[in-house]
C-alpha positions as CSV (number, residue, x, y, z in Angstrom):
1,X,106.1,107.3,98.6
2,X,107.9,104.1,97.8
3,X,109.4,103.0,94.5
4,X,110.2,99.3,93.9
5,X,111.5,97.4,90.9
6,X,109.9,94.3,89.4
7,X,111.5,92.1,92.1
8,X,110.1,94.2,95.0
9,X,113.5,95.7,95.8
10,X,113.0,99.3,97.2
11,X,114.7,101.8,94.9
12,X,113.6,104.9,96.9
13,X,111.4,105.8,99.8
14,X,110.4,109.3,101.1
15,X,108.0,110.7,103.6
16,X,106.8,114.3,103.5
17,X,104.9,115.8,106.4
18,X,102.4,118.7,106.0
19,X,101.9,120.5,109.3
20,X,99.4,123.0,110.7
21,X,100.5,124.5,114.0
22,X,99.0,127.1,116.3
23,X,101.8,129.0,118.0
24,X,101.4,131.5,120.8
25,X,103.8,134.3,119.9
26,X,101.9,137.2,118.6
27,X,103.2,140.7,119.6
28,X,105.3,139.4,122.5
29,X,102.1,139.1,124.5
30,X,102.4,137.4,127.8
31,X,99.4,135.7,129.3
32,X,99.5,133.5,132.4
33,X,97.7,130.6,130.6
34,X,98.5,131.4,126.9
35,X,96.8,128.3,125.5
36,X,93.5,129.7,126.7
37,X,93.9,133.1,125.1
38,X,92.9,132.9,121.4
39,X,94.1,136.4,120.7
40,X,97.7,135.3,121.4
41,X,97.7,132.6,118.8
42,X,99.3,132.6,115.4
43,X,98.4,129.9,112.9
44,X,101.2,128.5,110.7
45,X,99.7,126.3,108.0
46,X,102.2,124.1,106.1
47,X,99.4,121.6,105.3
48,X,97.3,120.9,102.2
49,X,93.9,122.5,102.0
50,X,91.0,120.5,100.7
51,X,91.3,119.7,96.9
52,X,94.8,121.3,96.9
53,X,97.5,119.1,95.2
54,X,101.2,118.9,95.6
55,X,103.6,117.3,93.2
56,X,107.3,116.6,93.1
57,X,109.5,115.2,90.3
58,X,112.1,112.5,91.1
59,X,114.8,111.4,88.7
60,X,116.6,108.2,89.5
61,X,119.1,106.1,87.7
62,X,118.0,102.5,87.7
63,X,119.8,99.3,86.9
64,X,119.8,98.7,83.1
65,X,118.1,95.3,83.7
66,X,115.1,96.9,85.4
67,X,111.9,95.9,83.6
68,X,109.4,97.9,85.6
69,X,109.1,100.2,88.6
70,X,106.0,100.4,90.8
71,X,105.4,103.7,92.7
72,X,103.1,103.7,95.6
73,X,102.0,107.0,97.3
74,X,99.9,106.9,100.4
75,X,98.3,110.0,102.0
76,X,98.1,109.5,105.8
77,X,96.3,111.6,108.4
78,X,97.8,111.9,111.9
79,X,94.8,111.8,114.2
80,X,97.0,112.0,117.3
81,X,100.8,112.0,117.7
82,X,102.1,108.7,116.4
83,X,98.7,107.4,115.2
84,X,98.4,107.5,111.4
85,X,95.4,106.6,109.3
86,X,95.5,106.1,105.5
87,X,93.3,108.4,103.6
88,X,94.2,107.6,100.0
89,X,96.6,105.3,98.2
90,X,97.7,105.5,94.5
91,X,99.9,102.9,92.8
92,X,101.4,103.3,89.3
93,X,103.7,101.0,87.4
94,X,106.2,102.1,84.8
95,X,107.3,99.4,82.3
96,X,110.4,99.5,80.3
97,X,110.0,97.2,77.2
98,X,113.7,97.2,76.3
99,X,115.6,99.0,79.0
100,X,119.0,98.4,77.3
101,X,118.1,100.7,74.4
102,X,118.3,103.7,76.8
103,X,121.9,103.0,77.6
104,X,124.4,105.2,75.8
105,X,127.5,103.4,74.5
């Protein structure tokens, strides 16, 4: 997610990773080749399931002269370590008609 002002200046950027791991640690079981023993695996899913959403609220103080902020969120899929493919991209622009009216004197 990246937020930029009307001049393209980055106000904020953040990356969140949703992981799904298979760990071999169930019951202290020891197997010579653990990765081949499916009964020793424990799945830890920190990912998003199909059609599941996630949302987060960010609050930022912006310069009083800011006229608009464009927020771009891109969902990427890591096919293999270090190789990311975009799945979906959403862009929204927030406009401030008179930004100075929000400043308390």
